[in-house]
SEMIBA-239702 format. One record per residue (C-alpha): residue number from 1; x, y, z. Coordinates in steps of 0.25 Angstrom, whole numbers. Layout:
// SEMIBA-239702
MARBA NUM X Y Z
...
END
This chain:
// SEMIBA-239702
MARBA 1 75 48 45
MARBA 2 90 53 43
MARBA 3 94 64 32
MARBA 4 94 57 18
MARBA 5 86 44 21
MARBA 6 72 44 18
MARBA 7 69 33 29
MARBA 8 73 26 41
MARBA 9 74 13 41
MARBA 10 71 6 56
MARBA 11 71 -9 56
MARBA 12 66 -16 70
MARBA 13 69 -29 76
MARBA 14 84 -28 69
MARBA 15 95 -38 76
MARBA 16 107 -34 81
MARBA 17 114 -42 70
MARBA 18 105 -35 59
MARBA 19 106 -21 65
MARBA 20 122 -23 63
MARBA 21 119 -25 48
MARBA 22 110 -13 46
MARBA 23 114 0 40
MARBA 24 115 11 50
MARBA 25 103 18 43
MARBA 26 93 8 48
MARBA 27 89 9 61
MARBA 28 89 -4 67
MARBA 29 80 -8 81
MARBA 30 79 -22 88
MARBA 31 67 -29 89
MARBA 32 57 -23 99
MARBA 33 45 -29 106
MARBA 34 40 -17 111
MARBA 35 26 -13 105
MARBA 36 27 1 108
MARBA 37 41 2 99
MARBA 38 36 -6 87
MARBA 39 24 4 88
MARBA 40 33 16 87
MARBA 41 42 10 78
MARBA 42 30 7 67
MARBA 43 24 20 70
MARBA 44 37 27 66
MARBA 45 39 21 53
MARBA 46 35 26 41
MARBA 47 36 11 36
MARBA 48 37 -2 40
MARBA 49 43 -11 31
MARBA 50 42 -27 34
MARBA 51 53 -33 25
MARBA 52 50 -48 31
MARBA 53 49 -58 20
MARBA 54 43 -69 29
MARBA 55 32 -62 38
MARBA 56 20 -70 41
MARBA 57 10 -58 43
MARBA 58 17 -45 47
MARBA 59 15 -40 61
MARBA 60 26 -29 60
MARBA 61 18 -24 48
MARBA 62 3 -24 55
MARBA 63 11 -17 68
MARBA 64 16 -7 59
MARBA 65 3 -5 52
MARBA 66 -4 -3 65
MARBA 67 6 8 69
MARBA 68 3 16 55
MARBA 69 15 12 49
MARBA 70 15 7 34
MARBA 71 21 -6 30
MARBA 72 31 -12 18
MARBA 73 30 -27 19
MARBA 74 36 -37 8
MARBA 75 26 -47 0
MARBA 76 33 -59 4
MARBA 77 26 -60 17
MARBA 78 10 -60 24
MARBA 79 14 -45 26
MARBA 80 8 -40 14
MARBA 81 -6 -41 20
MARBA 82 -3 -32 31
MARBA 83 -2 -21 21
MARBA 84 -11 -14 11
MARBA 85 -7 -2 3
MARBA 86 -13 8 13
MARBA 87 -3 4 24
MARBA 88 10 -3 17
MARBA 89 15 -9 4
MARBA 90 21 -22 2
MARBA 91 35 -25 -6
MARBA 92 36 -36 -15
MARBA 93 47 -43 -12
MARBA 94 52 -47 -26
MARBA 95 54 -32 -28
MARBA 96 65 -22 -25
MARBA 97 61 -22 -10
MARBA 98 69 -10 -7
MARBA 99 64 -2 -19
MARBA 100 49 -7 -15
MARBA 101 52 -3 -1
MARBA 102 55 12 -4
MARBA 103 44 12 -13
MARBA 104 34 7 -1
MARBA 105 40 17 10
MARBA 106 41 29 0
MARBA 107 24 26 -3
MARBA 108 21 25 10
MARBA 109 28 35 16
MARBA 110 20 45 7
MARBA 111 7 41 12
MARBA 112 5 48 25
MARBA 113 -4 47 38
MARBA 114 -15 40 31
MARBA 115 -4 28 30
MARBA 116 -4 25 45
MARBA 117 -19 25 47
MARBA 118 -19 14 35
MARBA 119 -9 6 41
MARBA 120 -16 6 55
MARBA 121 -29 2 48
MARBA 122 -22 -9 41
MARBA 123 -17 -13 52
MARBA 124 -30 -15 59
MARBA 125 -35 -25 49
MARBA 126 -25 -36 55
MARBA 127 -28 -44 67
MARBA 128 -27 -57 73
MARBA 129 -42 -59 73
MARBA 130 -44 -55 58
MARBA 131 -31 -65 55
MARBA 132 -38 -76 64
MARBA 133 -52 -74 56
MARBA 134 -43 -73 42
MARBA 135 -37 -87 45
MARBA 136 -49 -94 49
MARBA 137 -57 -91 37
MARBA 138 -44 -95 29
MARBA 139 -43 -108 36
MARBA 140 -59 -110 33
MARBA 141 -57 -107 18
MARBA 142 -46 -117 17
MARBA 143 -53 -126 24
MARBA 144 -66 -125 13
END
């Protein structure tokens, strides 16, 4: 963090065209396929914000949680199912998003080391096998 700035914003997956339009205070990194680099980025973050309005599940949320990083996500996608109050916040897209985001960052930044443990525990609740089982149960219910 620089003097006078309470937080630093790091964006990952930024294309060159967008990078040129961003304020110089935002650190813009290109997309990476390196698992190790992603782990390092998630692990050094105080919080990960997923601003997507079209996400169908939120794998990036689970990746961040697995690294012990709390997640802030929007309520307009399937992502709210990835977090609960122990490991993140869900922002209402109809509210003042900037104000809601700042409040969520402040809340999560004050929670301390136990927050990382809660994040990892939440990530462990997700698995392909559990998802498949849940889908099959849902299909069976719909057929009945």
